[in-house]
PQR file of N, CA, C, O and H, with PARSE charges and radii, in Angstrom:
ATOM      1  N   UNK A   1      -7.290  -7.145  13.755 -0.4000 1.5000
ATOM      2  CA  UNK A   1      -5.878  -6.892  13.614 -0.0000 2.0000
ATOM      3  C   UNK A   1      -5.676  -5.964  12.417  0.5500 1.7000
ATOM      4  O   UNK A   1      -6.364  -6.089  11.403 -0.5500 1.4000
ATOM      5  N   UNK A   2      -4.732  -5.037  12.542 -0.4000 1.5000
ATOM      6  CA  UNK A   2      -4.467  -4.070  11.475 -0.0000 2.0000
ATOM      7  C   UNK A   2      -2.983  -4.063  11.122  0.5500 1.7000
ATOM      8  O   UNK A   2      -2.163  -4.688  11.794 -0.5500 1.4000
ATOM      9  H   UNK A   2      -4.174  -4.936  13.366  0.4000 1.0000
ATOM     10  N   UNK A   3      -2.663  -3.345  10.058 -0.4000 1.5000
ATOM     11  CA  UNK A   3      -1.275  -3.138   9.658 -0.0000 2.0000
ATOM     12  C   UNK A   3      -1.037  -1.646   9.488  0.5500 1.7000
ATOM     13  O   UNK A   3      -1.956  -0.897   9.154 -0.5500 1.4000
ATOM     14  H   UNK A   3      -3.329  -2.838   9.512  0.4000 1.0000
ATOM     15  N   UNK A   4       0.177  -1.223   9.714 -0.4000 1.5000
ATOM     16  CA  UNK A   4       0.543   0.183   9.547 -0.0000 2.0000
ATOM     17  C   UNK A   4       0.843   0.431   8.077  0.5500 1.7000
ATOM     18  O   UNK A   4       1.624  -0.301   7.469 -0.5500 1.4000
ATOM     19  H   UNK A   4       0.923  -1.831   9.985  0.4000 1.0000
ATOM     20  N   UNK A   5       0.226   1.455   7.504 -0.4000 1.5000
ATOM     21  CA  UNK A   5       0.441   1.807   6.109 -0.0000 2.0000
ATOM     22  C   UNK A   5       0.902   3.254   6.031  0.5500 1.7000
ATOM     23  O   UNK A   5       0.271   4.151   6.591 -0.5500 1.4000
ATOM     24  H   UNK A   5      -0.409   2.049   7.998  0.4000 1.0000
ATOM     25  N   UNK A   6       2.004   3.469   5.334 -0.4000 1.5000
ATOM     26  CA  UNK A   6       2.498   4.820   5.100 -0.0000 2.0000
ATOM     27  C   UNK A   6       2.765   4.981   3.612  0.5500 1.7000
ATOM     28  O   UNK A   6       3.481   4.180   3.011 -0.5500 1.4000
ATOM     29  H   UNK A   6       2.516   2.741   4.879  0.4000 1.0000
ATOM     30  N   UNK A   7       2.190   6.019   3.023 -0.4000 1.5000
ATOM     31  CA  UNK A   7       2.449   6.358   1.629 -0.0000 2.0000
ATOM     32  C   UNK A   7       3.246   7.655   1.655  0.5500 1.7000
ATOM     33  O   UNK A   7       2.785   8.672   2.173 -0.5500 1.4000
ATOM     34  H   UNK A   7       1.609   6.670   3.511  0.4000 1.0000
ATOM     35  N   UNK A   8       4.444   7.603   1.091 -0.4000 1.5000
ATOM     36  CA  UNK A   8       5.370   8.722   1.177 -0.0000 2.0000
ATOM     37  C   UNK A   8       5.769   9.158  -0.226  0.5500 1.7000
ATOM     38  O   UNK A   8       6.151   8.335  -1.058 -0.5500 1.4000
ATOM     39  H   UNK A   8       4.818   6.777   0.670  0.4000 1.0000
ATOM     40  N   UNK A   9       5.677  10.470  -0.482 -0.4000 1.5000
ATOM     41  CA  UNK A   9       6.158  11.015  -1.754 -0.0000 2.0000
ATOM     42  C   UNK A   9       7.568  11.555  -1.525  0.5500 1.7000
ATOM     43  O   UNK A   9       8.137  11.369  -0.449 -0.5500 1.4000
ATOM     44  H   UNK A   9       5.367  11.139   0.194  0.4000 1.0000
ATOM     45  N   UNK A  10       8.121  12.210  -2.512 -0.4000 1.5000
ATOM     46  CA  UNK A  10       9.475  12.740  -2.389 -0.0000 2.0000
ATOM     47  C   UNK A  10       9.585  13.808  -1.315  0.5500 1.7000
ATOM     48  O   UNK A  10      10.645  13.974  -0.713 -0.5500 1.4000
ATOM     49  H   UNK A  10       7.659  12.362  -3.386  0.4000 1.0000
ATOM     50  N   UNK A  11       8.504  14.533  -1.069 -0.4000 1.5000
ATOM     51  CA  UNK A  11       8.611  15.665  -0.155 -0.0000 2.0000
ATOM     52  C   UNK A  11       7.706  15.612   1.079  0.5500 1.7000
ATOM     53  O   UNK A  11       7.810  16.477   1.949 -0.5500 1.4000
ATOM     54  H   UNK A  11       7.643  14.398  -1.559  0.4000 1.0000
ATOM     55  N   UNK A  12       6.816  14.606   1.172 -0.4000 1.5000
ATOM     56  CA  UNK A  12       5.938  14.568   2.343 -0.0000 2.0000
ATOM     57  C   UNK A  12       5.293  13.195   2.512  0.5500 1.7000
ATOM     58  O   UNK A  12       5.306  12.366   1.602 -0.5500 1.4000
ATOM     59  H   UNK A  12       6.731  13.904   0.465  0.4000 1.0000
ATOM     60  N   UNK A  13       4.734  12.980   3.692 -0.4000 1.5000
ATOM     61  CA  UNK A  13       3.932  11.796   3.945 -0.0000 2.0000
ATOM     62  C   UNK A  13       2.505  12.092   3.494  0.5500 1.7000
ATOM     63  O   UNK A  13       1.871  13.025   3.986 -0.5500 1.4000
ATOM     64  H   UNK A  13       4.724  13.653   4.431  0.4000 1.0000
ATOM     65  N   UNK A  14       2.009  11.298   2.562 -0.4000 1.5000
ATOM     66  CA  UNK A  14       0.683  11.495   1.990 -0.0000 2.0000
ATOM     67  C   UNK A  14      -0.392  10.828   2.849  0.5500 1.7000
ATOM     68  O   UNK A  14      -1.494  11.356   2.995 -0.5500 1.4000
ATOM     69  H   UNK A  14       2.524  10.540   2.162  0.4000 1.0000
ATOM     70  N   UNK A  15      -0.065   9.664   3.414 -0.4000 1.5000
ATOM     71  CA  UNK A  15      -1.022   8.901   4.212 -0.0000 2.0000
ATOM     72  C   UNK A  15      -0.254   8.109   5.260  0.5500 1.7000
ATOM     73  O   UNK A  15       0.808   7.559   4.970 -0.5500 1.4000
ATOM     74  H   UNK A  15       0.830   9.234   3.295  0.4000 1.0000
ATOM     75  N   UNK A  16      -0.784   8.049   6.469 -0.4000 1.5000
ATOM     76  CA  UNK A  16      -0.200   7.221   7.529 -0.0000 2.0000
ATOM     77  C   UNK A  16      -1.316   6.844   8.500  0.5500 1.7000
ATOM     78  O   UNK A  16      -1.900   7.713   9.148 -0.5500 1.4000
ATOM     79  H   UNK A  16      -1.647   8.496   6.704  0.4000 1.0000
ATOM     80  N   UNK A  17      -1.611   5.545   8.601 -0.4000 1.5000
ATOM     81  CA  UNK A  17      -2.668   5.080   9.501 -0.0000 2.0000
ATOM     82  C   UNK A  17      -2.604   3.558   9.600  0.5500 1.7000
ATOM     83  O   UNK A  17      -1.946   2.904   8.790 -0.5500 1.4000
ATOM     84  H   UNK A  17      -1.136   4.839   8.075  0.4000 1.0000
ATOM     85  N   UNK A  18      -3.280   3.008  10.580 -0.4000 1.5000
ATOM     86  CA  UNK A  18      -3.427   1.565  10.702 -0.0000 2.0000
ATOM     87  C   UNK A  18      -4.647   1.155   9.884  0.5500 1.7000
ATOM     88  O   UNK A  18      -5.718   1.742  10.036 -0.5500 1.4000
ATOM     89  H   UNK A  18      -3.814   3.539  11.238  0.4000 1.0000
ATOM     90  N   UNK A  19      -4.494   0.143   9.008 -0.4000 1.5000
ATOM     91  CA  UNK A  19      -5.554  -0.245   8.076 -0.0000 2.0000
ATOM     92  C   UNK A  19      -5.760  -1.757   8.106  0.5500 1.7000
ATOM     93  O   UNK A  19      -4.974  -2.494   8.700 -0.5500 1.4000
ATOM     94  H   UNK A  19      -3.624  -0.335   8.885  0.4000 1.0000
ATOM     95  N   UNK A  20      -6.839  -2.205   7.450 -0.4000 1.5000
ATOM     96  CA  UNK A  20      -7.158  -3.631   7.403 -0.0000 2.0000
ATOM     97  C   UNK A  20      -6.459  -4.349   6.256  0.5500 1.7000
ATOM     98  O   UNK A  20      -6.001  -5.480   6.419 -0.5500 1.4000
ATOM     99  H   UNK A  20      -7.478  -1.607   6.967  0.4000 1.0000
ATOM    100  N   UNK A  21      -6.372  -3.695   5.086 -0.4000 1.5000
ATOM    101  CA  UNK A  21      -5.745  -4.301   3.913 -0.0000 2.0000
ATOM    102  C   UNK A  21      -5.234  -3.201   2.988  0.5500 1.7000
ATOM    103  O   UNK A  21      -5.819  -2.122   2.902 -0.5500 1.4000
ATOM    104  H   UNK A  21      -6.743  -2.777   4.954  0.4000 1.0000
ATOM    105  N   UNK A  22      -4.139  -3.491   2.301 -0.4000 1.5000
ATOM    106  CA  UNK A  22      -3.598  -2.596   1.277 -0.0000 2.0000
ATOM    107  C   UNK A  22      -3.475  -3.409  -0.004  0.5500 1.7000
ATOM    108  O   UNK A  22      -2.925  -4.510   0.011 -0.5500 1.4000
ATOM    109  H   UNK A  22      -3.664  -4.368   2.371  0.4000 1.0000
ATOM    110  N   UNK A  23      -3.982  -2.877  -1.108 -0.4000 1.5000
ATOM    111  CA  UNK A  23      -3.873  -3.535  -2.407 -0.0000 2.0000
ATOM    112  C   UNK A  23      -2.977  -2.654  -3.274  0.5500 1.7000
ATOM    113  O   UNK A  23      -3.264  -1.475  -3.484 -0.5500 1.4000
ATOM    114  H   UNK A  23      -4.429  -1.983  -1.119  0.4000 1.0000
ATOM    115  N   UNK A  24      -1.887  -3.241  -3.774 -0.4000 1.5000
ATOM    116  CA  UNK A  24      -0.859  -2.497  -4.499 -0.0000 2.0000
ATOM    117  C   UNK A  24      -0.785  -2.905  -5.960  0.5500 1.7000
ATOM    118  O   UNK A  24      -1.029  -4.066  -6.290 -0.5500 1.4000
ATOM    119  H   UNK A  24      -1.654  -4.198  -3.603  0.4000 1.0000
ATOM    120  N   UNK A  25      -0.447  -1.952  -6.858 -0.4000 1.5000
ATOM    121  CA  UNK A  25      -0.202  -2.296  -8.262 -0.0000 2.0000
ATOM    122  C   UNK A  25       1.254  -2.731  -8.445  0.5500 1.7000
ATOM    123  O   UNK A  25       2.079  -1.959  -8.934 -0.5500 1.4000
ATOM    124  H   UNK A  25      -0.250  -1.009  -6.590  0.4000 1.0000
ATOM    125  N   UNK A  26       1.559  -3.945  -8.058 -0.4000 1.5000
ATOM    126  CA  UNK A  26       2.929  -4.453  -8.162 -0.0000 2.0000
ATOM    127  C   UNK A  26       3.390  -4.579  -9.607  0.5500 1.7000
ATOM    128  O   UNK A  26       2.573  -4.640 -10.526 -0.5500 1.4000
ATOM    129  H   UNK A  26       0.889  -4.572  -7.660  0.4000 1.0000
ATOM    130  N   UNK A  27       4.686  -4.617  -9.799 -0.4000 1.5000
ATOM    131  CA  UNK A  27       5.268  -4.685 -11.140 -0.0000 2.0000
ATOM    132  C   UNK A  27       4.816  -5.928 -11.903  0.5500 1.7000
ATOM    133  O   UNK A  27       4.724  -5.897 -13.130 -0.5500 1.4000
ATOM    134  H   UNK A  27       5.350  -4.567  -9.053  0.4000 1.0000
ATOM    135  N   UNK A  28       4.533  -7.023 -11.189 -0.4000 1.5000
ATOM    136  CA  UNK A  28       4.103  -8.246 -11.888 -0.0000 2.0000
ATOM    137  C   UNK A  28       2.644  -8.590 -11.618  0.5500 1.7000
ATOM    138  O   UNK A  28       2.198  -9.707 -11.878 -0.5500 1.4000
ATOM    139  H   UNK A  28       4.609  -7.048 -10.192  0.4000 1.0000
ATOM    140  N   UNK A  29       1.903  -7.607 -11.089 -0.4000 1.5000
ATOM    141  CA  UNK A  29       0.471  -7.812 -10.850 -0.0000 2.0000
ATOM    142  C   UNK A  29       0.022  -7.213  -9.542  0.5500 1.7000
ATOM    143  O   UNK A  29       0.834  -6.818  -8.705 -0.5500 1.4000
ATOM    144  H   UNK A  29       2.265  -6.700 -10.878  0.4000 1.0000
ATOM    145  N   UNK A  30      -1.283  -7.152  -9.379 -0.4000 1.5000
ATOM    146  CA  UNK A  30      -1.867  -6.585  -8.174 -0.0000 2.0000
ATOM    147  C   UNK A  30      -1.632  -7.519  -6.998  0.5500 1.7000
ATOM    148  O   UNK A  30      -1.755  -8.736  -7.130 -0.5500 1.4000
ATOM    149  H   UNK A  30      -1.942  -7.473 -10.059  0.4000 1.0000
ATOM    150  N   UNK A  31      -1.292  -6.945  -5.845 -0.4000 1.5000
ATOM    151  CA  UNK A  31      -1.048  -7.778  -4.671 -0.0000 2.0000
ATOM    152  C   UNK A  31      -1.724  -7.166  -3.446  0.5500 1.7000
ATOM    153  O   UNK A  31      -1.704  -5.952  -3.246 -0.5500 1.4000
ATOM    154  H   UNK A  31      -1.192  -5.956  -5.738  0.4000 1.0000
ATOM    155  N   UNK A  32      -2.319  -8.034  -2.634 -0.4000 1.5000
ATOM    156  CA  UNK A  32      -2.972  -7.612  -1.409 -0.0000 2.0000
ATOM    157  C   UNK A  32      -2.089  -7.886  -0.211  0.5500 1.7000
ATOM    158  O   UNK A  32      -1.488  -8.955  -0.104 -0.5500 1.4000
ATOM    159  H   UNK A  32      -2.335  -9.020  -2.797  0.4000 1.0000
ATOM    160  N   UNK A  33      -2.011  -6.932   0.680 -0.4000 1.5000
ATOM    161  CA  UNK A  33      -1.202  -7.062   1.889 -0.0000 2.0000
ATOM    162  C   UNK A  33      -2.142  -7.068   3.091  0.5500 1.7000
ATOM    163  O   UNK A  33      -2.871  -6.105   3.331 -0.5500 1.4000
ATOM    164  H   UNK A  33      -2.500  -6.063   0.593  0.4000 1.0000
ATOM    165  N   UNK A  34      -2.114  -8.150   3.828 -0.4000 1.5000
ATOM    166  CA  UNK A  34      -2.929  -8.322   5.036 -0.0000 2.0000
ATOM    167  C   UNK A  34      -2.021  -8.387   6.261  0.5500 1.7000
ATOM    168  O   UNK A  34      -0.812  -8.570   6.114 -0.5500 1.4000
ATOM    169  H   UNK A  34      -1.522  -8.932   3.633  0.4000 1.0000
ATOM    170  N   UNK A  35      -2.575  -8.242   7.468 -0.4000 1.5000
ATOM    171  CA  UNK A  35      -1.744  -8.403   8.662 -0.0000 2.0000
ATOM    172  C   UNK A  35      -1.002  -9.741   8.648  0.5500 1.7000
ATOM    173  O   UNK A  35      -1.523 -10.746   8.166 -0.5500 1.4000
ATOM    174  H   UNK A  35      -3.556  -8.094   7.587  0.4000 1.0000
ATOM    175  N   UNK A  36       0.207  -9.737   9.177 -0.4000 1.5000
ATOM    176  CA  UNK A  36       1.097 -10.904   9.253 -0.0000 2.0000
ATOM    177  C   UNK A  36       1.605 -11.362   7.887  0.5500 1.7000
ATOM    178  O   UNK A  36       2.031 -12.508   7.745 -0.5500 1.4000
ATOM    179  H   UNK A  36       0.631  -8.920   9.568  0.4000 1.0000
ATOM    180  N   UNK A  37       1.568 -10.495   6.890 -0.4000 1.5000
ATOM    181  CA  UNK A  37       2.110 -10.823   5.565 -0.0000 2.0000
ATOM    182  C   UNK A  37       3.622 -11.026   5.682  0.5500 1.7000
ATOM    183  O   UNK A  37       4.278 -10.378   6.498 -0.5500 1.4000
ATOM    184  H   UNK A  37       1.223  -9.563   7.005  0.4000 1.0000
ATOM    185  N   UNK A  38       4.160 -11.909   4.881 -0.4000 1.5000
ATOM    186  CA  UNK A  38       5.608 -12.133   4.859 -0.0000 2.0000
ATOM    187  C   UNK A  38       6.312 -10.865   4.367  0.5500 1.7000
ATOM    188  O   UNK A  38       5.758 -10.138   3.543 -0.5500 1.4000
ATOM    189  H   UNK A  38       3.627 -12.436   4.219  0.4000 1.0000
ATOM    190  N   UNK A  39       7.521 -10.592   4.858 -0.4000 1.5000
ATOM    191  CA  UNK A  39       8.267  -9.426   4.386 -0.0000 2.0000
ATOM    192  C   UNK A  39       8.508  -9.518   2.877  0.5500 1.7000
ATOM    193  O   UNK A  39       8.800 -10.590   2.347 -0.5500 1.4000
ATOM    194  H   UNK A  39       7.972 -11.183   5.527  0.4000 1.0000
ATOM    195  N   UNK A  40       8.381  -8.387   2.200 -0.4000 1.5000
ATOM    196  CA  UNK A  40       8.584  -8.355   0.757 -0.0000 2.0000
ATOM    197  C   UNK A  40       8.995  -6.946   0.343  0.5500 1.7000
ATOM    198  O   UNK A  40       8.610  -5.961   0.974 -0.5500 1.4000
ATOM    199  H   UNK A  40       8.144  -7.516   2.630  0.4000 1.0000
ATOM    200  N   UNK A  41       9.767  -6.868  -0.706 -0.4000 1.5000
ATOM    201  CA  UNK A  41      10.168  -5.605  -1.315 -0.0000 2.0000
ATOM    202  C   UNK A  41       9.868  -5.725  -2.799  0.5500 1.7000
ATOM    203  O   UNK A  41      10.355  -6.648  -3.452 -0.5500 1.4000
ATOM    204  H   UNK A  41      10.080  -7.668  -1.219  0.4000 1.0000
ATOM    205  N   UNK A  42       9.072  -4.804  -3.349 -0.4000 1.5000
ATOM    206  CA  UNK A  42       8.680  -4.892  -4.746 -0.0000 2.0000
ATOM    207  C   UNK A  42       8.607  -3.508  -5.370  0.5500 1.7000
ATOM    208  O   UNK A  42       8.430  -2.510  -4.671 -0.5500 1.4000
ATOM    209  H   UNK A  42       8.676  -4.054  -2.818  0.4000 1.0000
ATOM    210  N   UNK A  43       8.742  -3.456  -6.666 -0.4000 1.5000
ATOM    211  CA  UNK A  43       8.534  -2.197  -7.367 -0.0000 2.0000
ATOM    212  C   UNK A  43       7.052  -2.064  -7.706  0.5500 1.7000
ATOM    213  O   UNK A  43       6.334  -3.057  -7.829 -0.5500 1.4000
ATOM    214  H   UNK A  43       8.885  -4.267  -7.233  0.4000 1.0000
ATOM    215  N   UNK A  44       6.618  -0.831  -7.852 -0.4000 1.5000
ATOM    216  CA  UNK A  44       5.230  -0.545  -8.198 -0.0000 2.0000
ATOM    217  C   UNK A  44       5.164   0.032  -9.600  0.5500 1.7000
ATOM    218  O   UNK A  44       6.071   0.744 -10.032 -0.5500 1.4000
ATOM    219  H   UNK A  44       7.201  -0.025  -7.752  0.4000 1.0000
ATOM    220  N   UNK A  45       4.095  -0.278 -10.302 -0.4000 1.5000
ATOM    221  CA  UNK A  45       3.863   0.330 -11.614 -0.0000 2.0000
ATOM    222  C   UNK A  45       2.794   1.409 -11.455  0.5500 1.7000
ATOM    223  O   UNK A  45       2.215   1.561 -10.380 -0.5500 1.4000
ATOM    224  H   UNK A  45       3.359  -0.856  -9.950  0.4000 1.0000
ATOM    225  N   UNK A  46       2.536   2.149 -12.518 -0.4000 1.5000
ATOM    226  CA  UNK A  46       1.491   3.158 -12.498 -0.0000 2.0000
ATOM    227  C   UNK A  46       0.169   2.478 -12.176  0.5500 1.7000
ATOM    228  O   UNK A  46      -0.173   1.464 -12.784 -0.5500 1.4000
ATOM    229  H   UNK A  46       3.006   2.025 -13.392  0.4000 1.0000
ATOM    230  N   UNK A  47      -0.576   3.029 -11.224 -0.4000 1.5000
ATOM    231  CA  UNK A  47      -1.853   2.433 -10.866 -0.0000 2.0000
ATOM    232  C   UNK A  47      -2.428   3.047  -9.613  0.5500 1.7000
ATOM    233  O   UNK A  47      -2.084   4.168  -9.238 -0.5500 1.4000
ATOM    234  H   UNK A  47      -0.298   3.853 -10.730  0.4000 1.0000
ATOM    235  N   UNK A  48      -3.311   2.302  -8.967 -0.4000 1.5000
ATOM    236  CA  UNK A  48      -4.038   2.789  -7.794 -0.0000 2.0000
ATOM    237  C   UNK A  48      -3.721   1.912  -6.587  0.5500 1.7000
ATOM    238  O   UNK A  48      -3.805   0.685  -6.658 -0.5500 1.4000
ATOM    239  H   UNK A  48      -3.591   1.391  -9.272  0.4000 1.0000
ATOM    240  N   UNK A  49      -3.359   2.551  -5.486 -0.4000 1.5000
ATOM    241  CA  UNK A  49      -3.205   1.869  -4.203 -0.0000 2.0000
ATOM    242  C   UNK A  49      -4.548   1.972  -3.502  0.5500 1.7000
ATOM    243  O   UNK A  49      -5.079   3.068  -3.321 -0.5500 1.4000
ATOM    244  H   UNK A  49      -3.290   3.547  -5.429  0.4000 1.0000
ATOM    245  N   UNK A  50      -5.096   0.826  -3.107 -0.4000 1.5000
ATOM    246  CA  UNK A  50      -6.388   0.787  -2.423 -0.0000 2.0000
ATOM    247  C   UNK A  50      -6.145   0.440  -0.959  0.5500 1.7000
ATOM    248  O   UNK A  50      -5.481  -0.547  -0.641 -0.5500 1.4000
ATOM    249  H   UNK A  50      -4.664  -0.064  -3.254  0.4000 1.0000
ATOM    250  N   UNK A  51      -6.692   1.263  -0.082 -0.4000 1.5000
ATOM    251  CA  UNK A  51      -6.541   1.053   1.354 -0.0000 2.0000
ATOM    252  C   UNK A  51      -7.926   0.899   1.957  0.5500 1.7000
ATOM    253  O   UNK A  51      -8.794   1.746   1.748 -0.5500 1.4000
ATOM    254  H   UNK A  51      -7.231   2.064  -0.341  0.4000 1.0000
ATOM    255  N   UNK A  52      -8.138  -0.177   2.705 -0.4000 1.5000
ATOM    256  CA  UNK A  52      -9.441  -0.411   3.332 -0.0000 2.0000
ATOM    257  C   UNK A  52      -9.299  -0.414   4.845  0.5500 1.7000
ATOM    258  O   UNK A  52      -8.401  -1.041   5.407 -0.5500 1.4000
ATOM    259  H   UNK A  52      -7.432  -0.865   2.875  0.4000 1.0000
ATOM    260  N   UNK A  53     -10.219   0.312   5.491 -0.4000 1.5000
ATOM    261  CA  UNK A  53     -10.248   0.359   6.949 -0.0000 2.0000
ATOM    262  C   UNK A  53     -11.700   0.484   7.386  0.5500 1.7000
ATOM    263  O   UNK A  53     -12.413   1.391   6.957 -0.5500 1.4000
ATOM    264  H   UNK A  53     -10.949   0.821   5.034  0.4000 1.0000
ATOM    265  N   UNK A  54     -12.128  -0.434   8.243 -0.4000 1.5000
ATOM    266  CA  UNK A  54     -13.501  -0.423   8.770 -0.0000 2.0000
ATOM    267  C   UNK A  54     -14.555  -0.349   7.667  0.5500 1.7000
ATOM    268  O   UNK A  54     -15.551   0.360   7.808 -0.5500 1.4000
ATOM    269  H   UNK A  54     -11.549  -1.171   8.592  0.4000 1.0000
ATOM    270  N   UNK A  55     -14.338  -1.079   6.569 -0.4000 1.5000
ATOM    271  CA  UNK A  55     -15.310  -1.125   5.483 -0.0000 2.0000
ATOM    272  C   UNK A  55     -15.263   0.052   4.526  0.5500 1.7000
ATOM    273  O   UNK A  55     -16.003   0.074   3.543 -0.5500 1.4000
ATOM    274  H   UNK A  55     -13.529  -1.655   6.455  0.4000 1.0000
ATOM    275  N   UNK A  56     -14.410   1.032   4.794 -0.4000 1.5000
ATOM    276  CA  UNK A  56     -14.273   2.182   3.892 -0.0000 2.0000
ATOM    277  C   UNK A  56     -12.991   2.058   3.092  0.5500 1.7000
ATOM    278  O   UNK A  56     -11.993   1.530   3.582 -0.5500 1.4000
ATOM    279  H   UNK A  56     -13.809   1.014   5.593  0.4000 1.0000
ATOM    280  N   UNK A  57     -13.018   2.546   1.862 -0.4000 1.5000
ATOM    281  CA  UNK A  57     -11.865   2.423   0.975 -0.0000 2.0000
ATOM    282  C   UNK A  57     -11.366   3.803   0.557  0.5500 1.7000
ATOM    283  O   UNK A  57     -12.151   4.689   0.218 -0.5500 1.4000
ATOM    284  H   UNK A  57     -13.829   2.975   1.464  0.4000 1.0000
ATOM    285  N   UNK A  58     -10.045   3.968   0.588 -0.4000 1.5000
ATOM    286  CA  UNK A  58      -9.407   5.184   0.082 -0.0000 2.0000
ATOM    287  C   UNK A  58      -8.514   4.784  -1.074  0.5500 1.7000
ATOM    288  O   UNK A  58      -7.892   3.723  -1.048 -0.5500 1.4000
ATOM    289  H   UNK A  58      -9.407   3.248   0.864  0.4000 1.0000
ATOM    290  N   UNK A  59      -8.450   5.634  -2.089 -0.4000 1.5000
ATOM    291  CA  UNK A  59      -7.664   5.358  -3.287 -0.0000 2.0000
ATOM    292  C   UNK A  59      -6.577   6.410  -3.467  0.5500 1.7000
ATOM    293  O   UNK A  59      -6.810   7.602  -3.265 -0.5500 1.4000
ATOM    294  H   UNK A  59      -8.955   6.497  -2.110  0.4000 1.0000
ATOM    295  N   UNK A  60      -5.384   5.953  -3.850 -0.4000 1.5000
ATOM    296  CA  UNK A  60      -4.263   6.845  -4.110 -0.0000 2.0000
ATOM    297  C   UNK A  60      -3.620   6.428  -5.432  0.5500 1.7000
ATOM    298  O   UNK A  60      -3.297   5.256  -5.626 -0.5500 1.4000
ATOM    299  H   UNK A  60      -5.195   4.985  -4.015  0.4000 1.0000
ATOM    300  N   UNK A  61      -3.436   7.381  -6.331 -0.4000 1.5000
ATOM    301  CA  UNK A  61      -2.781   7.091  -7.603 -0.0000 2.0000
ATOM    302  C   UNK A  61      -1.273   7.190  -7.419  0.5500 1.7000
ATOM    303  O   UNK A  61      -0.770   8.143  -6.822 -0.5500 1.4000
ATOM    304  H   UNK A  61      -3.699   8.333  -6.173  0.4000 1.0000
ATOM    305  N   UNK A  62      -0.554   6.191  -7.939 -0.4000 1.5000
ATOM    306  CA  UNK A  62       0.913   6.210  -7.902 -0.0000 2.0000
ATOM    307  C   UNK A  62       1.440   6.057  -9.321  0.5500 1.7000
ATOM    308  O   UNK A  62       0.807   5.436 -10.175 -0.5500 1.4000
ATOM    309  H   UNK A  62      -0.962   5.417  -8.424  0.4000 1.0000
ATOM    310  N   UNK A  63       2.601   6.632  -9.549 -0.4000 1.5000
ATOM    311  CA  UNK A  63       3.210   6.532 -10.880 -0.0000 2.0000
ATOM    312  C   UNK A  63       4.499   5.731 -10.809  0.5500 1.7000
ATOM    313  O   UNK A  63       5.465   6.023 -11.514 -0.5500 1.4000
ATOM    314  H   UNK A  63       3.115   7.137  -8.855  0.4000 1.0000
ATOM    315  N   UNK A  64       4.505   4.732  -9.962 -0.4000 1.5000
ATOM    316  CA  UNK A  64       5.686   3.904  -9.773 -0.0000 2.0000
ATOM    317  C   UNK A  64       6.163   4.043  -8.338  0.5500 1.7000
ATOM    318  O   UNK A  64       5.527   4.705  -7.518 -0.5500 1.4000
ATOM    319  H   UNK A  64       3.720   4.495  -9.389  0.4000 1.0000
ATOM    320  N   UNK A  65       7.274   3.419  -8.052 -0.4000 1.5000
ATOM    321  CA  UNK A  65       7.852   3.511  -6.721 -0.0000 2.0000
ATOM    322  C   UNK A  65       8.231   2.155  -6.172  0.5500 1.7000
ATOM    323  O   UNK A  65       8.387   1.186  -6.915 -0.5500 1.4000
ATOM    324  H   UNK A  65       7.791   2.881  -8.719  0.4000 1.0000
ATOM    325  N   UNK A  66       8.374   2.099  -4.878 -0.4000 1.5000
ATOM    326  CA  UNK A  66       8.783   0.871  -4.187 -0.0000 2.0000
ATOM    327  C   UNK A  66       7.843   0.640  -3.013  0.5500 1.7000
ATOM    328  O   UNK A  66       7.456   1.587  -2.328 -0.5500 1.4000
ATOM    329  H   UNK A  66       8.247   2.886  -4.275  0.4000 1.0000
ATOM    330  N   UNK A  67       7.477  -0.609  -2.781 -0.4000 1.5000
ATOM    331  CA  UNK A  67       6.683  -0.987  -1.614 -0.0000 2.0000
ATOM    332  C   UNK A  67       7.519  -1.929  -0.763  0.5500 1.7000
ATOM    333  O   UNK A  67       8.125  -2.874  -1.267 -0.5500 1.4000
ATOM    334  H   UNK A  67       7.791  -1.378  -3.337  0.4000 1.0000
ATOM    335  N   UNK A  68       7.540  -1.657   0.531 -0.4000 1.5000
ATOM    336  CA  UNK A  68       8.265  -2.499   1.482 -0.0000 2.0000
ATOM    337  C   UNK A  68       7.295  -2.972   2.545  0.5500 1.7000
ATOM    338  O   UNK A  68       6.619  -2.163   3.180 -0.5500 1.4000
ATOM    339  H   UNK A  68       7.048  -0.889   0.940  0.4000 1.0000
ATOM    340  N   UNK A  69       7.224  -4.288   2.743 -0.4000 1.5000
ATOM    341  CA  UNK A  69       6.418  -4.877   3.805 -0.0000 2.0000
ATOM    342  C   UNK A  69       7.384  -5.446   4.824  0.5500 1.7000
ATOM    343  O   UNK A  69       8.241  -6.267   4.498 -0.5500 1.4000
ATOM    344  H   UNK A  69       7.773  -4.945   2.227  0.4000 1.0000
ATOM    345  N   UNK A  70       7.235  -4.997   6.069 -0.4000 1.5000
ATOM    346  CA  UNK A  70       8.157  -5.462   7.130 -0.0000 2.0000
ATOM    347  C   UNK A  70       7.429  -6.364   8.088  0.5500 1.7000
ATOM    348  O   UNK A  70       8.025  -6.857   9.046 -0.5500 1.4000
ATOM    349  H   UNK A  70       6.539  -4.330   6.334  0.4000 1.0000
TER
END
């Protein structure tokens, strides 16, 4: 089972794919998002978003923002 992950900047979509897990630098700590996660809206702090799919990991640096899990 996978989840849809989209990373969007002010002017373009940086990443969009179905992934196994997303690890976010939440405002109150790092949080992992797995399939069937409860809906949540949180702010992000400066850090690295880690995306894992099929055993491979991609890293994206963020300087803040908002994460929405639906």
